[in-house]
ZAMARGU-4260 file (C-alpha; in steps of 0.2 Angstrom, whole numbers, plus 5000, padded with zeros to 4 digits):
<rodrens>
0) 5517/5620/5516 | 5501/5610/5518 | 5493/5612/5535 | 5476/5604/5534 | 5460/5601/5524
5) 5445/5613/5520 | 5428/5609/5514 | 5415/5620/5506 | 5396/5616/5504 | 5379/5623/5504
10) 5367/5622/5519 | 5350/5629/5518 | 5356/5639/5503 | 5370/5647/5512 | 5388/5644/5509
15) 5398/5635/5523 | 5416/5631/5526 | 5423/5617/5537 | 5441/5616/5542 | 5452/5603/5550
20) 5470/5609/5554 | 5485/5598/5554 | 5485/5595/5573 | 5467/5587/5571 | 5473/5576/5557
25) 5488/5571/5567 | 5478/5565/5581 | 5468/5554/5569 | 5484/5544/5566 | 5486/5541/5584
30) 5469/5534/5586 | 5465/5525/5570 | 5477/5511/5569 | 5476/5493/5562 | 5472/5479/5575
35) 5488/5470/5574 | 5492/5452/5578 | 5506/5439/5573 | 5495/5424/5578 | 5495/5411/5565
40) 5507/5418/5552 | 5523/5409/5557 | 5536/5408/5570 | 5549/5420/5563 | 5563/5407/5559
45) 5570/5405/5542 | 5562/5388/5541 | 5545/5394/5547 | 5546/5413/5543 | 5532/5425/5546
50) 5520/5426/5531 | 5509/5442/5533 | 5495/5443/5521 | 5483/5454/5531 | 5483/5472/5538
55) 5483/5465/5556 | 5498/5453/5552 | 5509/5467/5544 | 5505/5479/5558 | 5507/5466/5572
60) 5525/5463/5565 | 5528/5481/5565 | 5524/5483/5583 | 5534/5467/5589 | 5550/5473/5597
65) 5566/5466/5590 | 5575/5452/5600 | 5594/5449/5600 | 5592/5437/5585 | 5585/5441/5568
70) 5567/5436/5563 | 5563/5431/5546 | 5548/5436/5535 | 5543/5429/5518 | 5536/5441/5505
75) 5533/5437/5487 | 5544/5421/5489 | 5558/5431/5496 | 5566/5428/5513 | 5569/5444/5522
80) 5579/5446/5538 | 5574/5459/5551 | 5589/5461/5561 | 5588/5461/5580 | 5597/5471/5594
85) 5613/5461/5593 | 5616/5468/5575 | 5620/5485/5584 | 5619/5499/5572 | 5609/5488/5560
90) 5596/5484/5572 | 5579/5484/5564 | 5586/5484/5546 | 5578/5473/5534 | 5589/5463/5522
95) 5584/5451/5508 | 5593/5435/5512 | 5585/5424/5499 | 5602/5418/5493 | 5606/5410/5509
100) 5593/5397/5507 | 5585/5387/5521 | 5602/5387/5530 | 5600/5406/5534 | 5593/5402/5552
105) 5607/5390/5556 | 5620/5401/5549 | 5615/5416/5559 | 5605/5414/5575 | 5616/5413/5590
110) 5632/5410/5580 | 5637/5426/5572 | 5644/5444/5574 | 5628/5451/5567 | 5635/5468/5564
115) 5649/5461/5553 | 5636/5448/5545 | 5624/5462/5539 | 5639/5473/5533 | 5644/5458/5522
120) 5627/5457/5515 | 5628/5476/5512 | 5645/5474/5502 | 5637/5461/5491 | 5622/5473/5487
125) 5635/5487/5484 | 5643/5476/5471 | 5627/5472/5462 | 5622/5490/5462 | 5638/5496/5454
130) 5636/5482/5441 | 5619/5489/5438 | 5625/5507/5436 | 5618/5513/5453 | 5630/5523/5464
135) 5633/5512/5480 | 5636/5528/5490 | 5619/5534/5488 | 5607/5533/5503 | 5599/5516/5506
140) 5581/5522/5501 | 5587/5531/5485 | 5596/5515/5480 | 5580/5505/5484 | 5570/5516/5472
145) 5583/5515/5458 | 5583/5496/5459 | 5564/5496/5453 | 5566/5511/5441 | 5563/5499/5426
150) 5545/5497/5431 | 5531/5509/5429 | 5528/5518/5446 | 5509/5514/5446 | 5513/5496/5442
155) 5525/5496/5457 | 5512/5502/5468 | 5500/5489/5462 | 5512/5475/5464 | 5515/5482/5482
160) 5497/5480/5486 | 5497/5462/5479 | 5513/5458/5490 | 5505/5465/5505 | 5490/5453/5503
165) 5501/5438/5500 | 5504/5436/5482 | 5519/5425/5479 | 5524/5431/5462 | 5521/5450/5461
170) 5540/5454/5463 | 5547/5441/5452 | 5553/5455/5440 | 5558/5467/5455 | 5565/5457/5470
175) 5570/5473/5479 | 5551/5476/5482 | 5549/5463/5495 | 5563/5470/5507 | 5557/5488/5503
180) 5540/5484/5509 | 5547/5476/5525 | 5557/5492/5528 | 5542/5503/5526 | 5528/5494/5534
185) 5538/5485/5548 | 5555/5493/5552 | 5549/5511/5549 | 5532/5508/5557 | 5541/5501/5572
190) 5550/5517/5574 | 5534/5528/5571 | 5518/5518/5571 | 5508/5532/5564 | 5518/5531/5547
195) 5510/5513/5544 | 5494/5521/5537 | 5503/5535/5529 | 5513/5522/5519 | 5496/5515/5513
200) 5490/5532/5508 | 5506/5535/5498 | 5503/5518/5488 | 5486/5524/5484 | 5492/5541/5478
205) 5506/5533/5467 | 5494/5519/5460 | 5482/5533/5454 | 5496/5545/5447 | 5489/5558/5459
210) 5495/5576/5456 | 5498/5589/5469 | 5505/5606/5471 | 5497/5622/5463 | 5491/5617/5446
215) 5495/5599/5449 | 5513/5602/5443 | 5519/5587/5453 | 5515/5568/5454 | 5517/5555/5467
220) 5529/5542/5461 | 5539/5527/5469 | 5555/5537/5466 | 5549/5553/5474 | 5542/5542/5489
225) 5559/5535/5493 | 5573/5545/5485 | 5582/5559/5494 | 5599/5568/5494 | 5598/5568/5475
230) 5591/5580/5462 | 5580/5578/5447 | 5568/5565/5456 | 5554/5560/5445 | 5538/5568/5450
235) 5546/5582/5461 | 5556/5592/5448 | 5574/5599/5449 | 5584/5603/5464 | 5591/5593/5479
240) 5578/5585/5490 | 5585/5580/5507 | 5570/5570/5512 | 5558/5558/5502 | 5539/5560/5502
245) 5538/5546/5514 | 5540/5553/5531 | 5554/5541/5536 | 5564/5542/5521 | 5579/5553/5525
250) 5592/5557/5538 | 5586/5561/5556 | 5569/5554/5553 | 5570/5541/5566 | 5571/5554/5580
255) 5558/5565/5572 | 5547/5550/5570 | 5547/5546/5589 | 5543/5564/5592 | 5530/5567/5578
260) 5515/5566/5590 | 5522/5579/5602 | 5512/5593/5593 | 5526/5604/5590 | 5528/5612/5573
265) 5544/5610/5563 | 5545/5591/5564 | 5548/5586/5547 | 5541/5569/5549 | 5525/5576/5556
270) 5524/5589/5542 | 5526/5576/5529 | 5513/5565/5536 | 5501/5580/5536 | 5505/5584/5518
275) 5501/5566/5513 | 5485/5565/5523 | 5478/5581/5517 | 5480/5576/5499 | 5474/5558/5502
280) 5459/5564/5511 | 5453/5576/5498 | 5454/5563/5485 | 5446/5550/5496 | 5431/5561/5501
285) 5428/5570/5485 | 5420/5556/5475 | 5410/5550/5491 | 5403/5568/5495 | 5400/5576/5478
290) 5390/5590/5486 | 5406/5596/5494 | 5422/5604/5487 | 5438/5600/5496 | 5454/5611/5497
295) 5471/5609/5503 | 5476/5622/5516 | 5492/5631/5513 | 5501/5640/5527 | 5518/5645/5533
300) 5530/5633/5542 | 5524/5630/5559 | 5508/5640/5557 | 5496/5625/5560 | 5501/5622/5578
305) 5491/5637/5585 | 5475/5632/5576 | 5460/5623/5583 | 5442/5618/5577 | 5427/5625/5585
310) 5413/5626/5573 | 5400/5612/5571 | 5405/5611/5552 | 5423/5607/5557 | 5417/5593/5568
315) 5407/5586/5554 | 5422/5586/5543 | 5432/5578/5557 | 5420/5563/5558 | 5421/5561/5539
320) 5440/5561/5540 | 5441/5549/5555 | 5430/5537/5545 | 5441/5538/5530 | 5457/5535/5540
325) 5449/5521/5549 | 5444/5513/5533 | 5462/5515/5527 | 5469/5506/5542 | 5457/5491/5540
330) 5457/5487/5522 | 5471/5485/5509 | 5458/5487/5495 | 5453/5505/5498 | 5453/5515/5483
335) 5453/5534/5480 | 5446/5545/5466 | 5455/5555/5453 | 5450/5573/5458 | 5458/5589/5455
340) 5461/5598/5472 | 5464/5617/5473 | 5473/5626/5487 | 5468/5640/5499 | 5475/5649/5514
345) 5468/5649/5532 | 5457/5664/5528 | 5449/5655/5513 | 5458/5664/5500 | 5463/5655/5484
350) 5482/5652/5483
</rodrens>
């Protein structure tokens, strides 16, 4: 279990070690968030949908509470409905309704049993999945991953970066991608705002084909980010995985997402966020601070909650990490390096 980040360097010819444990990294997610606003990006109707093209626009939409009626978002030329409170169990779900055309607003707002309406869309997608060889009974995010499995994982991440910045054609060969991005960066970020930046970090790790685990045995992929409750997930190896690498991909994540900042160990959403942050920070910082060597801290489940930073070196590492997270929260164009990161335990021993 990843529980933080360590850094080794020389100061006055003496070896030094700085450590930031998971609770410190988690606090950064709570303080370094995008400045969000929906001003000037549409009104949310099907005829004038929101068209986010900036970090602030996407984050602003993610923090806009659902109304009774759906709001509409255009991404890559696709029309996505984010369902409101009147959709009941489907509240905050994102559905591609491009096929409904410009009449989507008139056909839904104020006139429909939304819950039934969304279920009807779900039935239509189930038929398309079955025709494509995808099991309709699989979890939603697993199906979303399989719908773009015909495209290289790195290319899917690159296309996602383009779509987030307003490209109108990046998902022409993978229409599912538009609604997936709305789910991850609007619906899930509404449930747990801290996961917005984590989603961006995951895109970086996937786009660069970053490896993780001892010896770099595993790779971040689009499939591993979303897929859960299946075995043989590309990048993760054999065995049943109950949650995806994205902190909100899996059963029970909505509740854990709301409580991820409580500071208690054992919250699977918080643990996954720390795992992603630890790897991303090491890859971001290494090419920028070449005199330092970074390590992933490995610990037992729940062990990070009792740790604290006290040394001056720890504070210097914290400032570097804060700046890195702030940059990730402000610029879609942030890139990470392709370093190899080793693991060590809390005491500094190789693992």
